[in-house]
C-alpha positions, 0 to 999 in steps of 0.5 A: 500500500505504501508503494502504491500511495507513493506512486499516486503522489508521484503522478501529482507533482506539486499537488496538495493532497496528502495520503494517510496509510494505516500501519499494522504492528507487523509493518512496524517491524518490517525493515524492508518496508522502511527501505522501500518507502525511503527508496521510492520517495527519493526515486519518485521525488515525492514530497514526504510531507504528503505521506501521513502514517497512522499508528494505532495504539494496538499496533504500537503496544507490541513493541514500543522501541521498534515503533519508535525507531520506525517512526523516527526514521520516517520522520527524518525523511519528512513523513508525518505521523498520526497516533490513531484511536487516541484514548482507546487503550490504556497506554495512551499517555505512554505513547505520547512520551515515546512516539513521535507524531504530528497528529492525535486522532481522538478515538471515535468512541469519545466523539460520536456521542459527545453531544450528550455525554459530559465524560466524552466532552472532558476527554476531548477537551483534555486531548486538545489541551495536551496536543496544544501543549505538545505543539501537535494537531488534533483530528476528531474521528466519526464526525457524522453531522454538522452539529457534531462538527461544530461542537468539536471545532468549538472545543479546539479540534483542528480537523474532522474526519467522518461521513459528514466531512467525506465518505471513503472513496476509491483512490481513483476518485480523489483527483490526483493531478488536479488542484485540491485541498489537503486531506486535513484542512480545516475547511471540511475538504477531507478524504477519509 
């Protein structure tokens, strides 16, 4: 999937679309994948900031030192990272300390019902304040309607992801090679 994403971005030189790639726990231990990404980004002259790798807590938990080395190496290349499903596991704060990341993705469990649940609201507020303190950005998952989007933005969440913002689409339909807004732009132009 990483090589396909790089190939797509190479076909859109100077474009603004970024692609997010989910990494499994197995991927984090694959030095061949690291080498492939580094080689292909250089060979195809792709801006590495257009690649955002998502690491879930469950993927990272199996081997934090390995996940950290993987993330550090690609961060040095210029790629960006998101800590996905933040808050879903017990080790969330440990990961904040030990993994480099650019975005905290607030787990949809806390977002989807937050309009009527004070606990969810407090978790969102806490994650936003932590991210701000670390100089990172936040993404709310499972944003399903305008009211929910308005609420999370009023809480300081930087970006929204979910069916209200944009339904998943095949890669062929995202318009690579045409002027487009970045995936994580706060103006709701998002591809999930």
